[in-house]
C-alpha positions as CSV (number, residue, x, y, z in Angstrom):
1,X,54.0,136.0,-13.8
2,X,52.5,132.8,-12.4
3,X,49.8,133.0,-15.1
4,X,52.5,133.2,-17.8
5,X,54.3,130.2,-16.4
6,X,51.1,128.3,-16.1
7,X,50.1,129.2,-19.7
8,X,53.5,128.1,-20.9
9,X,53.1,124.9,-19.1
10,X,49.7,124.2,-20.6
11,X,50.9,125.1,-24.1
12,X,54.0,123.0,-23.7
13,X,51.8,120.0,-22.6
14,X,49.5,120.5,-25.6
15,X,52.4,120.8,-27.9
16,X,54.0,117.6,-26.5
17,X,50.6,115.8,-26.9
18,X,50.3,117.0,-30.5
19,X,53.8,115.8,-31.3
20,X,53.1,112.4,-29.7
21,X,49.9,111.9,-31.6
22,X,51.5,112.9,-34.9
23,X,54.4,110.6,-34.2
24,X,52.0,107.8,-33.4
25,X,50.0,108.4,-36.6
26,X,53.1,108.5,-38.8
27,X,54.5,105.4,-37.2
28,X,51.2,103.5,-37.9
29,X,51.2,104.8,-41.4
30,X,54.7,103.5,-42.0
31,X,53.8,100.2,-40.4
32,X,50.8,99.9,-42.7
33,X,52.9,100.8,-45.8
34,X,55.4,98.0,-44.8
35,X,52.5,95.5,-44.3
36,X,51.1,96.5,-47.7
37,X,54.5,96.1,-49.4
38,X,55.0,92.7,-47.7
39,X,51.5,91.6,-48.8
40,X,52.2,92.6,-52.4
41,X,55.6,90.8,-52.3
42,X,53.9,87.6,-51.0
43,X,51.2,87.8,-53.6
44,X,53.8,88.2,-56.3
45,X,55.8,85.3,-55.0
46,X,52.7,83.1,-54.9
47,X,51.8,84.2,-58.4
48,X,55.3,83.4,-59.7
49,X,55.0,79.9,-58.1
50,X,51.7,79.4,-59.9
51,X,53.2,80.7,-63.2
52,X,56.1,78.2,-62.8
53,X,53.7,75.3,-62.4
54,X,51.6,76.6,-65.3
55,X,54.7,76.6,-67.5
56,X,56.1,73.3,-66.3
57,X,56.5,70.3,-68.6
58,X,53.8,68.3,-66.7
59,X,51.3,71.1,-67.1
60,X,52.1,71.6,-70.7
61,X,51.8,67.9,-71.4
62,X,48.4,67.7,-69.6
63,X,47.2,71.0,-71.2
64,X,47.9,69.8,-74.8
65,X,46.5,66.3,-74.2
66,X,43.3,67.7,-72.7
67,X,43.0,70.4,-75.4
68,X,43.4,67.8,-78.2
69,X,40.7,65.6,-76.7
70,X,37.8,64.8,-79.0
71,X,34.9,66.1,-77.1
72,X,32.3,65.8,-79.8
73,X,30.3,63.4,-77.5
74,X,30.8,64.8,-74.0
75,X,27.9,62.7,-72.6
76,X,29.5,59.4,-73.5
77,X,32.9,60.6,-72.3
78,X,31.5,61.6,-68.9
79,X,29.7,58.3,-68.6
80,X,32.9,56.3,-69.5
81,X,35.0,58.3,-67.2
82,X,32.8,58.8,-64.1
83,X,30.2,56.1,-64.2
84,X,31.9,53.1,-65.8
85,X,35.5,54.0,-64.9
86,X,36.6,52.7,-68.2
87,X,40.3,51.9,-68.0
88,X,40.9,53.3,-71.5
89,X,40.2,56.7,-70.1
90,X,42.6,56.6,-67.1
91,X,45.1,58.8,-68.9
92,X,42.5,61.3,-69.8
93,X,41.1,61.4,-66.2
94,X,44.6,62.1,-64.9
95,X,45.2,65.0,-67.3
96,X,41.7,66.4,-66.9
97,X,41.9,66.3,-63.1
98,X,45.4,67.9,-63.2
99,X,44.3,70.8,-65.5
100,X,40.9,71.3,-63.8
101,X,42.4,71.4,-60.3
102,X,45.2,73.7,-61.4
103,X,42.8,76.3,-62.9
104,X,40.3,75.8,-60.1
105,X,43.0,76.5,-57.6
106,X,44.0,79.7,-59.4
107,X,40.4,80.7,-59.4
108,X,40.1,80.3,-55.7
109,X,43.3,82.2,-55.1
110,X,41.9,85.2,-57.1
111,X,38.5,84.8,-55.5
112,X,40.0,85.0,-52.0
113,X,42.2,88.0,-53.0
114,X,45.4,85.9,-52.4
115,X,46.7,86.8,-55.9
116,X,45.9,89.8,-58.1
117,X,43.2,89.3,-60.7
118,X,45.0,91.6,-63.2
119,X,48.2,89.6,-63.0
120,X,46.3,86.4,-63.8
121,X,44.2,88.1,-66.6
122,X,47.2,89.7,-68.2
123,X,49.4,86.6,-68.2
124,X,47.0,83.7,-68.3
125,X,43.7,84.9,-69.9
126,X,44.3,83.0,-73.1
127,X,44.9,79.7,-71.3
128,X,41.8,80.1,-69.2
129,X,39.5,81.0,-72.0
130,X,40.7,78.3,-74.4
131,X,40.6,75.5,-71.8
132,X,37.3,76.4,-70.2
133,X,35.6,76.8,-73.6
134,X,37.0,73.4,-74.7
135,X,35.9,71.7,-71.5
136,X,32.6,73.4,-70.7
137,X,30.5,70.8,-72.5
138,X,32.3,68.0,-70.7
139,X,31.9,69.8,-67.3
140,X,28.1,70.1,-67.9
141,X,27.9,66.4,-68.5
142,X,30.2,65.4,-65.7
143,X,28.1,67.4,-63.2
144,X,25.1,65.4,-64.1
145,X,26.7,62.1,-62.9
146,X,29.0,63.3,-60.1
147,X,29.5,66.3,-57.8
148,X,32.5,67.2,-59.9
149,X,32.9,71.0,-59.6
150,X,35.2,73.5,-61.0
151,X,33.3,76.5,-59.8
152,X,36.3,78.7,-59.2
153,X,37.7,77.9,-62.7
154,X,34.4,78.8,-64.2
155,X,34.0,81.9,-62.0
156,X,37.5,83.2,-63.1
157,X,36.7,82.3,-66.8
158,X,33.6,84.5,-66.6
159,X,35.4,87.3,-64.8
160,X,38.2,87.3,-67.4
161,X,35.6,87.3,-70.3
162,X,33.6,90.1,-68.7
163,X,36.7,92.3,-68.5
164,X,37.6,91.5,-72.1
165,X,34.2,92.3,-73.3
166,X,34.1,95.5,-71.3
167,X,37.6,96.6,-72.6
168,X,36.7,95.8,-76.3
169,X,33.5,97.8,-76.0
170,X,35.3,100.8,-74.6
171,X,37.9,100.9,-77.3
């Protein structure tokens, strides 16, 4: 009889330990799911703030002014802007800096996994591709005279282009 009582006690203890471990694992799983959902929500909120700025009047104005720039002689433009600081180019400098910083910032957010690449690609790929391809010759010349960098803008442009090329090949 004592053996049966002792066996029941051991089995009961093991059963209680198993239940406790399962409860702990389930609790951690729910906590992780909540954290993941919170992270996704924060990423979506950050992306929506970026999208709002991207669609603002100021961004639109800068985007179109930069996109309509005559960049047939990027070497001269880079010299006038960044070496001579020609006053005639102050408006261009403002808009160029605004757009470059905006897209470079988005690039760093994606690079650091603060926002989802697919959201950016699906909603902003056209803007990135058009603007980077327009400005690339100027970026090359500017980098020759100043440590101006848009490495995250450039990185994201190439990442978007790589995905587009891969998806067009697979179709």
